[in-house]
Phi, psi and omega in degrees: 000148179278154181265006178219171182292143181292152180302136177083001184278340180079008182279147180287141174278166179303139180191200181291142177245167175291165178301322179295318179295320179297320179295319180293319178298320179296323180293321177295316179301316181294319180297316180290326176297320179293318178299312182296322178296318180294319179293320178297321179295319177295319179299311182295325182292330186246356190302325184275001183232177182281352183287344183290115175257095186296329181296325178296320178294317180297316180290325180296319179292319177298319179297320180295319177293320176307311184298317180293318181294317180297320180296315179295322178299315179295324182287324190255342182245137178301143183298330184264008180294134179283062182233145178229133182251127180235144166272135181229173181066212180299323177297325177296329176286350184083018177250115181227107179281165187305328182242019183285153172294152175248099186267129184233150174229128172256119179264118181200145177287160186306320181296318179292324177300315181293317184295325186248020183301317183295316180295319177296322178299317178296321181300309183289324178298318180296322178297318179295317180296334178280357178086011179277129182282075187271133167243135186215161173217145176241117187218151169275174178300317180295321179293328176297316179298318181294315182293329183289358171299334171276116187297335177293319178293316177302315182302318179297320183284339178302331184256025181300137179229128185292130172254317176215076185205144177271176184296329180296319180296321178297318179296320180298316181294316179298321179294324183294334183244020182292152179302341178299328184263323184198155178049063172297169191308313186294314181293322179296315181298312182297319181293316181291325177294320177292322176300317178297316180299316181292322179296316177299320182298326179297336180252026176072018179056032177213144174276349188273054174267152180296325179236074187290153175267115185293334184265309190262341185291164177305131181079007181273187185296329179296328177297316179297317180296322179298318177299322179294314180298320178297320178298319179299316187276324186274316186253338178084014179265145184273352181212158182289337179301327181295337181290336180294317183296329182261009173081009179277342184215134178281156178301318180293322179294316178299316180299317179294315181298317179292320179298316182285328175299317179294322178297317178294323179294323177298317178298317182292319178300312179296323178299317178298325180290314183285329181281331182058030176198172179288103183220124180250349183265128181279079185281160179303328181304332188245348189298312181294319179298317182290319179301317178295319182293331179275001174091009177284145182230138177301142171227182187298330185259330189222131171291156179303317182294326179290325176297314180298315183292325176298321176299318178297311184299322179290321177298312181299320180297320180291321177299316178298317183297312181286325177299321178298319179295316185291326176299319177299317183292324174298318180299316179292328176299323182277314187271344183092163181299134181283159173281128182279135178242105183295145171277162185245172174066227185292349184246027184292349177284357184233163180213169177252131174237112186049043177067020169254137181281137184216153174283139182279325186272137175296340181272000179291140354264145176283327182200185182293334176301317179296323180293315178294327178297325177300313182291329175292317179296318181297317179295326180283345176235060194293340185275359180295163184291332181158200180265134181297142188300322182290322175293323178297319179294316179298321178298315180300322180285344186252010183300332180296344179280349179273116179280166169288154186301329182282347177258354185280157176281157184305323182296324180288323176298320179294326177298318179296314179297327178296324177296318178296329182269354185269193180289144175049053183296327180291320176300320179296316179295319177301315181293319178297323178291314183295327183264007172088358183286318183295323178293329175287318183290317178238093186304329180298331180289324180296330182289335178261002178291124181077005182277119178258164173239126188283077175204178181260356180282316180261101184271358178239161171293162186300316181294320180289326174298316180300317179292326176295321176298316179296322178296322177296320177297323178296325177295319177298323183289341185294339182083356180270127181296134177244120186298340180286336182235095196297327184235004185300319182292341177276329183281322186308313182300345181280349183291134180286314180224092184304333182296336178292323177291323176297320178295321177297319177297322181293325186262353192296330179241016189291344181260012179300138174088003180267353188086151182083185182281113184293334177292317180291315180296320178294325176297321176298317179298317180297319177299314180298316181298311182299319181294311183291326181284354176087018175291155178293163179299320181295317181293317178299317181297322180295312180298315180300313181299317180298319179293315181294327187250020188293346177262354188300312185290321179297313181295317180298313185291322188269340184244352180235166181271099184282359172276351179276120181303329179293323177296315179298318182295317179296318180295316179298324179295325179286325180285314170081323181211165185296323182298314177299318182299314180302312181295317184293321178300310182295319179296319180296313178300313181295324182292311181297313182293336180270359180277321179200140179301336183267353190279323181278131180212181184299323181295314180294322178300314181293318179302309183294319180295318179295317180295320178300311184296315181295321180290322178299319178294321180296321179291324178293320179293326183106133183294343177282354179236071181293149179280127175276159181301319181295321179293318178297317180298318180296318179296317181294317180300315182295317180294318179294320179298320179296322179296315180293321180296326180296337179257019171097002180285142178271157184302320182296318179295317180298317180297322180294320178293317180296329181293338180272359186253152180291138182299323183293339178298327180289334177279325187263338185268166174271154181303317181294327179292316179298316180296319180295316180294318179298316179297328180293336183279350179302128178080358179267119182282155176301129183097347176275165178256139178231127178234126178225150177218145179215150178295149177262112177053219182257011183283123183297126173086342181284134184226152167251126184245130180241129178234122174241127187198156168299140183287139176215155175298136177083007184295312181301315181298321181294318179296313182298316180297322180292316177298322178297316179294335177281356181080033180244131177263127181278125179263330179204143177228134174236120185243110185242143176272127179257179178296156173057039174070032180251167176236150175234094184255136179233134182231132171262121186229152173227151181287140176288334175238098183299343180286335183226065181283139174291149179278167177300322179295320177301315182295314180299317183293313183292317181294320179298319179295321179297315186283344177277348182252168176302131187286338183288353177277344185279127179230147177297151175290145177263129181226149174287143179290133177305143185308313189291338185291334183294343179270357183229037183292132180252130176297123184301137176240119184238124182229154180231144176211146179268131184224164173272185184292343177271357179089007179273145179304135181202121182297333181244031183291164182273348187229163175248131175266113177266122174251134184227122174240125183197179177288130178284155176195162176300135177080007183301309184297323179297319179292320178295317179298321178293323177296317178298320179296316181296336178273002179072032184252153178251142179257127181251339178197152179211137174237123187248124179224133180232131180233090183066241180273359188254122175258133177231097186245149177227139181227135169268119186230158176219164175226149175257121182271149183295334183270356182290116186294329182258004175070015182284154176286144182230161170295154182290138174275178184301318181296317179293323178297316180295321178295317179293319179301315180296319181293319179294318177300318179297320179295315185282320181290335181299337181285347188246009181285000000 
């Protein structure tokens, strides 16, 4: 409905009213304020218990508005005026949330509209002045028919409820929008189904968003309303209860749908109260406030906000599940019963009905074997549209027949394993999870269904993250190269039993929320599952190890220097064999990429691939033969020399270029990186600056940036600030000292906005210009902190440790390792680098890791003391550490003032 008078209606717009009108508007405002206060008090008094009947509150508010509107209508409109007033939309249903629009329709022929335009104008103006969020339209019957060509307008009028109208007016309005004239049942259904599909797509086709929309999101209140509107148009019933009598909806389905609608309505009512404005999105700003208002309390395993959100996700999932069934039944109501096509062979117990798989026997299922047989048949006919609604309903009613895996007989356990070993096993697991079978079979999985974690690192609920990990594994299994995962498609064929990796993916987070280390607890679960399911000891041990160590590769790659042979040797010792390495690599890639769409990037792909390759070589060499730094450097030098020679460089030229490079670079760098940097130095005189950038693999926008320059104070800070201003986020920095007072800095960067990534040429030009000017002019860009970060503030943790040049702990080391854990934000690294510069410190190495809202960065730094006779850099003393700690706290705390 529109919020102003329609063009040509002659109605007055909101404006000044008479003193009498202002007084009347104030009385309406006061009356509604009292009603809303009383309803809020009732809500709060009952919110934490089962006594809260949200429908009564919604109807009570609608009744209060009804009374005010009817009284004003009688006061301002002549009793004999040929005008009819209707409530439409949600207000027409008699559901009025605290901040909902009040949509009205005045039905009147053009002559009556003109004659009473002034009185209608006063009526609507007074409502606006009273603070009521009124949207209205004034239309004749013909104009209603014309406007209803827009299906959204028609939908609002479908629920028209008379406020000041006789039965003749109601009949006239219904006739004006009848299917005889527009939107017959079939066209209405198809349009509304497409509208629903597009609406779901806007929210990523999932209800498991961190800040879900209670009204419009998948599984939200709009889905329930859409089912209601379809019933009105297709079947002609005014309520879903009528569908039970005609067999379109089961009593249990209706009960579930109504229960979850009320649960969603309670959340929406409370959201309007805490937001104090029209807000349908459950934003971080309101989640904790709403959880508290609804009576949730933190406990050892679950925060109050996590309990509330788990309730929402489960409600949305049930609405989606039942909605899918009812859409099928509406389709059959319109198109007629489909012709059944029996399946053959081992799946003859099933058939296809309009390309939905269905059980043929009315007695299906006799037991859990029949249920597992359904998923096997479905996986073997993976291209079907889905599960037939009647079979889906029967399955829901028969879930109690599915035992837990530890109570099942051996033949049923073997059936489950056969599904894992059969075609499309991940699709089968997804379906079993969505339809409640997996939670019955593995009770621990049901406990994490809908369980969210109140942070920005995990953007999905635990169960949806687990399914996303499995989907990533399925992509690796497809054999099709995916540019995001450079070697995954090569590693997958080496797996001896791929189903073991699927089990590891299924169990890796299954112990979230129990307290304690979820990896260890999940490992216990995996061990129990493998033993009871009859897996061999070797297979069980592999799955258990993967679950316990599923974070090992990620932590090693992102927090340690994997160019250090000692790091590789330690990691290889923990992995121990090639089979574990293959499985762990694939699980790690799938896990990181399944945590957040933004988390996997070119840098992580390269890190994991490099760590995998280096570890594989270490295992091939034998753990009893660790690679020494000198040996690694010699191998890298030889490989880089061969690359340069292949492009025509002579040995003398190569040796001269290598002589200008830091020796440690050959130990820490990759051969292709060393060759690229050496080639970049051609024609660059000693004392000159060289800046080069190149794309990383096929990842859009990801770059490797190389800077060679005479060393100067503030150089690292200037480079970091410039990259930040270019919209590039630094993922890793390597800062090496070269011969003759030069630096060799390498940065792995990705664009903060992938839609507008700077090119390699842009980076080279901007950085070269920065380094050609005085560095003290460079300042970090100032940016506002993103809204959501203020709800996830992490108390800064700053630590110092003395290390040698290789980064190993050393009481008499030359460098200080600064570790920083804090809330991430745009420009954080640039500000930290500037703080280090202002403290007169030099950066020799940096490792940058971000996990949602959490930044975990490490820097190798030194200071030159005034009393140092040879001017060499030293590790920070206690006084310098305390000064730096204070400066960093001032930098980080300044964002929250």
